[in-house]
MARKEDREN-212324 format. One line per 4 residues: number of its first residue (from 0); their letters; for each residue x, y, z of N, C-alpha, C. Coordinates in steps of 0.001 Angstrom, whole numbers, plus 500000, padded with zeros to 6 digits. Example, Ala and Ser with C-alpha at 12.3 -4.5 7.8 and 13.67 -1.06 7.14 Angstrom:
0) as) 513190 494310 507800 512300 495500 507800 513200 496700 507800; 512850 497750 507080 513670 498940 507140 512900 500030 507870 .
END
This chain:
0) migq) 694327 642499 868980 693839 643747 869561 692969 644491 868555; 691961 645142 869069 691151 646061 868281 691260 647404 868990; 692188 648246 868513 692452 649460 869262 692969 649102 870641; 692253 649504 871665 692642 649199 873043 692016 647916 873573 .
4) lavs) 691253 647223 872742 690494 646062 873184 691249 644751 872918; 691539 644001 873966 692172 642694 873817 691073 641644 873664; 691106 640904 872565 690034 639946 872276 690596 638554 872039; 689774 637543 872315 690151 636153 872105 690239 635845 870612 .
8) vvgl) 691094 634907 870246 691291 634556 868832 690006 634030 868224; 689229 633304 868998 687903 632869 868555 686865 633714 869277; 685988 634339 868510 684894 635100 869089 683582 634375 868866; 682534 634843 869531 681217 634225 869372 680305 635152 868592 .
12) gcnn) 679870 634692 867431 678882 635421 866660 677497 635127 867212; 676730 636175 867469 675451 636027 868171 674242 636175 867258; 674434 635947 865963 673327 636129 865027 672236 635078 865172; 672524 633971 865858 671499 632942 866075 670570 633267 867240 .
16) fggr) 671012 634163 868122 670241 634449 869331 668929 635149 868976; 667855 634643 869536 666561 635265 869299 665928 634887 867985; 666655 634125 867184 666140 633658 865908 666104 632144 865885; 667270 631554 865684 667346 630091 865646 667333 629472 867038 .
20) idma) 667746 630222 868074 667723 629663 869432 667100 630646 870412; 666492 630110 871467 665786 630915 872461 666701 631283 873625; 666122 631834 874695 666913 632306 875820 667682 631179 876496; 667039 630049 876710 667713 628944 877404 668916 628452 876611 .
24) atqa) 668737 628299 875311 669839 627835 874470 670924 628899 874370; 670524 630165 874321 671488 631263 874292 672338 631255 875556; 671694 631071 876701 672422 631035 877967 673454 629913 877972; 673079 628765 877461 673994 627625 877428 675195 627916 876529 .
28) vvda) 674953 628547 875397 676035 628867 874463 676962 629921 875060; 676410 630952 875655 677226 632007 876262 678041 631447 877430; 677428 630628 878258 678161 630016 879374 679329 629188 878869; 679091 628410 877819 680159 627579 877253 681281 628449 876704 .
32) alde) 680912 629539 876038 681921 630442 875484 682809 631015 876588; 682198 631477 877656 682975 632024 878767 683856 630952 879398; 683322 629756 879550 684108 628656 880115 685324 628327 879259; 685189 628521 877942 686280 628186 877014 687239 629345 876778 .
36) ginf) 687038 630452 877476 687960 631576 877363 687614 632591 876299; 686443 632469 875666 686017 633481 874703 685623 634747 875459; 686141 635881 875012 685756 637149 875651 685168 638145 874661; 685032 637738 873384 684542 638644 872348 683198 638152 871822 .
40) fdta) 682178 638984 872004 680812 638627 871609 680319 639662 870603; 679962 639203 869416 679581 640101 868330 678114 639916 867952; 677365 641000 868012 675946 640951 867669 675615 642145 866770; 674328 642425 866574 673880 643573 865779 672445 643879 866152 .
44) diyg) 672053 645141 865948 670683 645510 866327 669639 644765 865509; 669972 644350 864308 668999 643697 863437 668881 642195 863694; 669851 641602 864376 669822 640159 864592 668637 639767 865473; 667895 638787 865008 666746 638311 865780 665684 639364 865961 .
48) gtks) 665648 640363 865046 664671 641434 865202 664837 642164 866517; 666076 642484 866883 666528 643150 868116 666654 642189 869294; 666197 640952 869156 666223 640022 870299 667625 639551 870645; 668524 639493 869659 669879 639008 869936 670559 639846 871011 .
52) eell) 670493 641169 870865 671112 642030 871868 670491 641816 873241; 669180 641706 873297 668504 641496 874578 668953 640197 875231; 668971 639129 874453 669338 637828 875007 670797 637789 875423; 671665 638417 874627 673076 638453 874991 673276 639205 876299 .
56) gral) 672645 640359 876438 672773 641128 877668 672307 640345 878883; 671194 639657 878749 670670 638857 879859 671584 637674 880171; 672117 637037 879137 672973 635863 879350 674292 636235 880020; 674825 637408 879696 676074 637848 880316 675837 638267 881763 .
60) gsrr) 674766 638972 882018 674429 639379 883373 675565 640099 884072; 675929 639622 885240 676957 640264 886057 678363 640095 885494; 678505 639284 884449 679826 639056 883849 680128 640040 882720; 679275 641028 882547 679432 641994 881460 680826 642620 881428 .
64) ddvv) 681374 642968 882578 682660 643653 882608 683831 642741 882257; 683577 641439 882153 684644 640489 881842 684825 640289 880345; 683974 640893 879538 683981 640595 878107 684005 641866 877263; 684239 641669 875985 684184 642737 874989 682913 642522 874168 .
68) vatk) 682009 643469 874249 680741 643374 873520 680807 644269 872283; 680568 643662 871126 680529 644399 869867 679126 644305 869288; 678649 645406 868754 677377 645353 868045 677478 646234 866807; 676450 646156 865980 676476 646854 864689 675158 647575 864453 .
72) fgmg) 675224 648597 863596 674042 649375 863235 674124 649698 861748; 673022 650175 861195 673053 650661 859820 672124 649935 858872; 671636 648752 859276 670703 648009 858435 669262 648165 858932; 669078 649078 859892 667781 649163 860554 667728 648118 861639 .
76) dgmk) 666855 648303 862596 666798 647348 863705 665708 646299 863522; 665085 646288 862348 664025 645312 862114 662713 645706 862753; 662700 646847 863404 661493 647308 864091 661131 648713 863591; 661603 649739 864285 661238 651119 863949 662352 651891 863257 .
80) lpag) 663590 651578 863581 664706 652363 863076 665009 651992 861620; 664987 652957 860703 665285 652651 859303 666779 652445 859082; 667109 651875 857934 668505 651669 857590 669174 653009 857305; 670489 653040 857466 671230 654252 857154 672223 654609 858237 .
84) asaa) 673157 655517 857892 674221 655899 858823 674313 657406 858992; 673164 658092 858903 673147 659525 859190 673447 659748 860669; 673788 660969 861017 674086 661271 862415 672911 660908 863316; 671708 661244 862883 670523 660935 863690 670350 659433 863847 .
88) svma) 670589 658684 862785 670454 657231 862844 671495 656614 863775; 672719 657126 863697 673787 656611 864565 673402 656767 866029; 672968 657956 866410 672664 658217 867811 671468 657400 868282; 670422 657328 867436 669232 656561 867822 669544 655081 867926 .
92) aaeg) 670338 654575 866990 670677 653156 867004 671503 652819 868243; 672438 653679 868592 673281 653418 869762 672458 653375 871043; 671546 654309 871199 670714 654307 872404 669876 653039 872480; 669356 652586 871328 668581 651354 871326 669421 650154 871708 .
96) slrr) 670626 650080 871182 671499 648948 871497 671923 648953 872965; 672257 650115 873485 672638 650212 874895 671501 649733 875798; 670289 650132 875458 669127 649737 876260 668897 648224 876188; 668958 647671 874996 668688 646232 874856 669786 645384 875482 .
100) lgtd) 671024 645839 875368 672141 645092 875950 672199 645241 877462; 671524 646242 877984 671542 646466 879427 672909 646894 879925; 673575 647763 879157 674927 648184 879499 675062 649690 879340; 676147 650239 879884 676361 651681 879772 677353 652042 878684 .
104) ridl) 677934 651020 878014 678852 651314 876911 678933 650110 875978; 679225 650400 874737 679469 649385 873711 680973 649383 873459; 681602 648241 873598 683058 648198 873459 683506 648440 872021; 682833 647818 871071 683148 648023 869658 681838 648269 868914 .
108) yqlh) 681702 649481 868363 680480 649844 867644 680806 649915 866164; 680079 649133 865358 680434 648950 863961 679308 649367 863011; 679685 650064 861952 678759 650351 860864 678605 649065 860055; 677374 648543 859993 677133 647196 859467 677428 647076 857982 .
112) lpdd) 677188 648126 857235 677491 648137 855803 677581 649574 855335; 678268 649825 854223 678414 651208 853757 677057 651855 853465; 676975 653145 853763 675806 653945 853394 676312 655046 852478; 676308 654780 851187 676879 655730 850233 676028 656988 850068 .
116) atpi) 674824 656974 850630 673975 658164 850556 674313 659177 851651; 675103 658762 852630 675492 659636 853741 676996 659852 853698; 677473 661100 853738 678919 661334 853763 679557 660617 854948; 680673 659953 854711 681326 659211 855787 681746 660142 856913 .
120) detl) 682009 661408 856585 682371 662387 857623 681252 662512 858655; 680026 662551 858185 678885 662704 859088 678770 661496 860012; 678942 660305 859446 678857 659087 860244 679960 659046 861293; 681175 659358 860878 682311 659307 861793 682196 660349 862903 .
124) eamd) 681698 661524 862563 681541 662561 863587 680533 662133 864649; 679464 661466 864227 678478 660982 865194 679056 659861 866049; 679806 658961 865421 680422 657878 866180 681481 658416 867134; 682199 659436 866702 683192 660077 867563 682520 660703 868788 .
128) rlvr) 681356 661289 868582 680623 661865 869711 680289 660795 870740; 679901 659624 870277 679598 658524 871195 680846 658109 871976; 681996 658136 871310 683246 657811 872000 683547 658860 873066; 683410 660122 872705 683698 661204 873649 682734 661196 874838 .
132) egkv) 681515 660731 874597 680530 660635 875676 680709 659396 876545; 681646 658520 876172 681898 657312 876942 680915 656192 876671; 680098 656340 875654 679113 655297 875329 679677 654223 874408; 680797 654530 873770 681469 653604 872863 682962 653705 873127 .
136) reig) 683653 652562 873090 685102 652578 873325 685904 652624 872021; 685556 651787 871062 686221 651778 869759 685157 651659 868679; 685511 652081 867458 684562 651959 866355 685171 651135 865226; 684289 650516 864450 684730 649698 863326 683678 649711 862238 .
140) csnf) 683923 648934 861200 682985 648858 860086 682885 647421 859611; 681940 647186 858726 681700 645840 858204 681318 645950 856734; 681763 644976 855955 681424 644910 854527 681960 646109 853741; 683109 646624 854143 683774 647723 853445 684886 647170 852560 .
144) dgar) 685020 647732 851359 686150 647377 850506 687301 648341 850763; 688430 648116 850056 689615 648915 850303 689423 650389 850032; 688725 650718 848958 688519 652137 848613 687730 652852 849702; 686707 652201 850221 685909 652829 851285 686706 652934 852578 .
148) ldea) 687565 651967 852844 688415 652045 854033 689405 653196 853903; 689928 653393 852693 690823 654535 852454 690090 655844 852720; 688889 655957 852185 688109 657183 852332 687788 657458 853799; 687387 656420 854519 687012 656600 855921 688214 656998 856770 .
152) taaa) 689341 656372 856526 690540 656700 857304 690995 658130 857023; 690976 658524 855754 691374 659884 855401 690439 660913 856028; 689144 660612 856031 688172 661537 856611 688389 661693 858113; 688641 660579 858801 688871 660638 860245 690145 661408 860572 .
156) dkag) 691191 661150 859800 692460 661840 860043 692318 663348 859800; 691606 663709 858762 691433 665126 858434 690630 665861 859505; 689565 665206 859998 688686 665858 860974 689150 665660 862417; 690088 664752 862615 690553 664479 863979 689563 663694 864810 .
160) tarf) 688709 662919 864151 687715 662117 864861 688244 660705 865111; 687484 659937 865870 687800 658523 866033 687819 657871 864649; 688669 656892 864485 688778 656206 863207 688408 654734 863374; 688021 654115 862284 687725 652694 862331 688985 651932 862745 .
164) esvq) 688832 651047 863715 689943 650218 864176 689848 648788 863654; 688700 648428 863086 688513 647056 862629 687581 647026 861432; 687666 645939 860694 686758 645719 859571 686287 644264 859639; 684975 644089 859604 684373 642764 859705 683759 642400 858347 .
168) nels) 684428 641521 857621 683971 641096 856309 683828 639582 856254; 683012 639117 855320 682910 637671 855125 684206 637165 854519; 684784 636149 855142 686038 635591 854660 686159 634149 855136; 686411 633263 854205 686606 631849 854536 687345 631197 853386 .
172) llrr) 687688 629939 853548 688356 629216 852473 687448 629014 851269; 686157 629238 851435 685230 629167 850308 684789 630539 849832; 685187 631576 850530 684808 632941 850144 686035 633842 850295; 686875 633857 849262 688109 634628 849312 688068 635832 848376 .
176) rgep) 686917 636053 847773 686777 637215 846903 686994 638494 847713; 687848 639346 847222 688136 640598 847920 689218 640483 848976; 689760 639283 849183 690767 639099 850228 692021 639951 850009; 692632 639962 848813 693836 640792 848636 693568 642271 848899 .
180) dllq) 692432 642761 848404 692053 644161 848613 691913 644457 850105; 691291 643536 850837 691094 643710 852274 692424 643717 853018; 693271 642741 852742 694544 642644 853451 695431 643851 853175; 695426 644315 851931 696248 645474 851588 695755 646732 852301 .
184) acdr) 694432 646902 852395 693884 648060 853104 694223 647998 854590; 694169 646807 855151 694511 646650 856573 695992 646928 856808; 696827 646570 855845 698249 646926 855924 698428 648445 855934; 697717 649120 855041 697872 650572 854927 697437 651300 856182 .
188) hgla) 696398 650808 856827 695769 651568 857911 695854 650901 859285; 696510 649749 859370 696641 649077 860660 695321 648616 861233; 694427 648161 860365 693102 647727 860804 693108 646262 861225; 692339 645950 862253 692161 644568 862683 691073 643914 861835 .
192) ilpy) 691262 642630 861532 690308 641886 860710 689462 640978 861588; 688150 641008 861342 687192 640162 862038 686398 639372 860984; 686861 638190 860591 686139 637435 859573 684816 636875 860126; 683750 637018 859329 682498 636358 859709 682163 635274 858687 .
196) fpla) 681259 634381 859058 680968 633174 858281 682265 632417 857962; 683114 632170 858973 684405 631504 858718 684258 630071 858232; 683110 629471 858513 682885 628073 858127 681905 627958 856964; 681660 629082 856290 680795 629092 855100 679468 628401 855386 .
200) sgml) 678806 628876 856453 677492 628335 856861 677521 626835 857090; 678668 626328 857518 678783 624907 857854 679398 624057 856772; 679598 624599 855568 680209 623812 854494 681614 623348 854870; 682307 624102 855717 683674 623756 856090 683745 622992 857410 .
204) tgky) 682628 622425 857808 682629 621554 858993 682497 620093 858616; 682160 619822 857365 681976 618446 856924 680579 617904 857151; 679645 618789 857550 678290 618304 857851 677433 618092 856605; 677866 618665 855467 677109 618516 854230 677837 617566 853282 .
208) hrge) 677065 616814 852520 677658 615827 851628 677050 615928 850234; 677889 615724 849256 677472 615827 847860 676303 614879 847568; 675286 615436 846922 674153 614609 846520 673152 614317 847619; 673373 614880 848815 672461 614653 849927 671819 615964 850359 .
212) appa) 670572 615896 850808 669895 617087 851308 670564 617553 852602; 670634 618865 852832 671215 619362 854079 670451 618825 855284; 671143 618476 856366 670454 617996 857567 669435 619017 858072; 668328 618534 858573 667278 619405 859094 667822 620288 860204 .
216) gtrl) 667420 621556 860176 667822 622498 861214 669114 623218 860930; 669836 622822 859877 671077 623511 859542 670765 624779 858757; 671756 625672 858697 671536 626948 858023 671217 626757 856540; 671923 625858 855878 671703 625680 854446 670403 624946 854141 .
220) agle) 669844 624267 855132 668560 623593 854911 667450 624604 854671; 667657 625821 855142 666641 626858 854979 666722 627600 853666; 667756 627314 852876 667898 627974 851580 667041 627291 850530; 666623 628069 849546 665826 627517 848458 666339 628046 847126 .
224) gegr) 665986 627390 846061 666257 627877 844715 667726 628030 844405; 668050 629150 843716 669414 629366 843249 670415 629493 844396; 669972 630090 845506 670867 630228 846651 671333 628875 847167; 670413 627951 847241 670769 626611 847696 671651 625898 846671 .
228) dral) 671338 626075 845402 672134 625442 844353 673578 625943 844383; 673752 627254 844582 675100 627812 844641 675857 627295 845863; 675186 627297 847005 675841 626883 848251 676274 625431 848217; 675508 624604 847504 675764 623161 847475 676197 622699 846087 .
232) sdkr) 676887 623565 845364 677298 623241 843996 678420 622213 843979; 678555 621541 842847 679637 620566 842689 681001 621238 842831; 681128 622470 842330 682399 623183 842434 682787 623381 843887; 681819 623752 844720 682115 623943 846147 682485 622623 846810 .
236) fdiv) 681774 621564 846466 682101 620265 847057 683474 619781 846585; 683862 620106 845354 685206 619753 844893 686257 620378 845799; 686066 621663 846122 687025 622364 846981 687000 621789 848392; 685795 621593 848936 685658 621075 850298 686311 619700 850427 .
240) eslg) 686080 618850 849467 686650 617499 849531 688174 617532 849405; 688694 618428 848569 690146 618564 848440 690768 619088 849733; 690115 620065 850340 690608 620606 851607 690530 619565 852719; 689453 618796 852725 689310 617759 853734 690414 616729 853636 .
244) afas) 690751 616331 852412 691831 615364 852212 693170 615954 852642; 693395 617222 852299 694627 617918 852679 694788 617927 854200; 693721 618282 854902 693773 618327 856367 693986 616939 856956; 693253 615953 856448 693337 614588 856974 694740 614011 856827 .
248) ergh) 695375 614293 855709 696742 613803 855473 697711 614336 856517; 697365 615433 857141 698237 616065 858139 697717 615908 859560; 696753 615020 859720 696248 614714 861054 695291 615732 861623; 694628 616489 860756 693694 617521 861201 692345 617345 860527 .
252) tlle) 691356 618053 861060 690028 618033 860471 689851 619224 859526; 688821 619148 858721 688490 620253 857824 688209 621520 858621; 687480 621391 859721 687170 622556 860548 688444 623177 861113; 689382 622347 861556 690647 622874 862080 691410 623630 860999 .
256) lams) 691355 623139 859776 692006 623842 858677 691346 625192 858435; 690018 625199 858372 689289 626438 858089 689556 627508 859143; 689503 627132 860400 689686 628100 861481 691151 628503 861654; 692057 627543 861567 693477 627850 861762 694033 628684 860620 .
260) wlag) 693527 628451 859404 693964 629262 858265 693618 630732 858511; 692412 630993 858969 692013 632362 859278 692819 632932 860442; 693024 632119 861475 693742 632590 862662 695170 633006 862335; 695709 632494 861242 697074 632822 860854 697200 634001 859912 .
264) lphl) 696093 634641 859556 696139 635792 858658 696766 637004 859354; 697489 637828 858612 697982 639077 859213 696816 639968 859598; 696973 640675 860699 695975 641624 861210 694735 640932 861789; 694756 639606 861911 693596 638900 862456 693433 639248 863930 .
268) asvi) 692235 639676 864305 691944 639941 865714 691167 638784 866315; 690040 638430 865697 689203 637358 866224 688385 636762 865087; 688264 635445 865078 687437 634744 864094 686041 634615 864686; 685064 635219 864046 683708 635239 864594 682940 634010 864121 .
272) agat) 682732 633089 865022 682039 631846 864689 680743 631747 865486; 679656 631533 864802 678379 631366 865479 678225 629962 866041; 677245 629793 866902 676986 628474 867489 675547 628427 867990; 674959 627250 867913 673627 627042 868472 673656 626059 869638 .
276) rpeq) 674828 625426 869847 674966 624454 870936 676322 624623 871603; 676416 624330 872901 677694 624466 873609 678816 623653 872992; 678511 622447 872495 679576 621622 871934 680208 622261 870702; 679430 623035 869951 679999 623745 868806 681001 624793 869265 .
280) vrvn) 680701 625457 870348 681620 626456 870900 682940 625791 871277; 682855 624667 871973 684065 623979 872420 684923 623527 871243; 684283 622992 870228 685024 622529 869049 685668 623709 868321; 684950 624813 868199 685509 625987 867518 686747 626520 868226 .
284) vasv) 686681 626595 869552 687824 627115 870311 689037 626201 870168; 688788 624904 870113 689891 623946 870022 690475 623838 868619; 689866 624523 867660 690222 624296 866253 691305 625221 865705; 691839 626123 866525 692768 627121 865987 694226 626849 866362 .
288) gwql) 694537 625632 866739 695895 625341 867195 696886 624945 866111; 696418 624755 864894 697305 624347 863794 697975 625581 863208; 699281 625672 863333 700024 626782 862742 700551 626318 861388; 699857 626692 860337 700220 626245 859007 701564 626826 858576 .
292) tdde) 702365 626008 857938 703638 626489 857395 703376 627291 856122; 704402 627981 855666 704256 628739 854422 703913 627808 853263; 704536 626630 853243 704250 625674 852172 702809 625179 852253; 702319 624961 853460 700932 624506 853611 699953 625588 853177 .
296) rarv) 700249 626815 853523 699364 627905 853108 699395 628064 851580; 700543 627858 850990 700649 627942 849533 699818 626844 848876; 699834 625653 849467 699037 624558 848909 697560 624832 849068; 697169 625422 850176 695755 625796 850377 695339 626820 849315 .
300) delt) 696222 627738 849016 695932 628711 847958 695658 627991 846634; 696468 626987 846330 696289 626251 845078 694934 625551 845036; 694458 625124 846190 693198 624387 846248 691979 625293 846242; 692164 626549 846604 690987 627409 846803 690917 628626 845883 .
304) l) 692017 629005 845263 692016 630202 844422 691885 629843 842936 .
END
């Protein structure tokens, strides 16, 4: 649950829409997600230069009321709206997202990243106004650390405004930096966790191999220089290969380990996994059935921390 919102354990990240895939491919992915029981769709005004929201709204069509639509603001929309979380920016960004999504409300509206130049009180008061106007149902944040979550919760409680109900941070078996801080903050404030990049841009699917160039069309194939070297480092492949062996010994795939490990975290609401093809959606949904034992989770910690 995210506040009053009941969401599927696997959600669909829509950052590929309008960028890596067009309307036809977006429609196929959204249809597959709905067929597989996914009801949580996460996008942002900046994705695809505003096209992601447009394509998602069109793909959902008359099924809009059957799903939970989440979007984000604060990084600018890639067009006219500048980055930031001032009251004026919040209101302008929300109106733009509502128009592009073709809807009368946003189920979960999230601040995409902290704006330390704007008092959090101002941001929360503007988001609260959207809730009171019925344009937003719940609010959340993304890329916040524990200290900022403490500050935001205290500010909301003091002012009596809507409070963040969720936090969307990068988290995977290859990206665990900040995990203890995040989990402890969620314990303190009862926040739902929405991990993004759960498969580390495909590294945890087994599609990349040591010493080989990334397959054409994959996310890591587009990286260059130091970014590519870091993503495909020997250290990362050491971890991936160890995790793959661990999963295989227990009759599971690396992807099932990556997704099921996240699905078993405390406060987990939905694992946000992107897709460019329907078959990826189906595999992602089927991958969360492994309930790791405490001993298995401890061994995973040894392999990844």
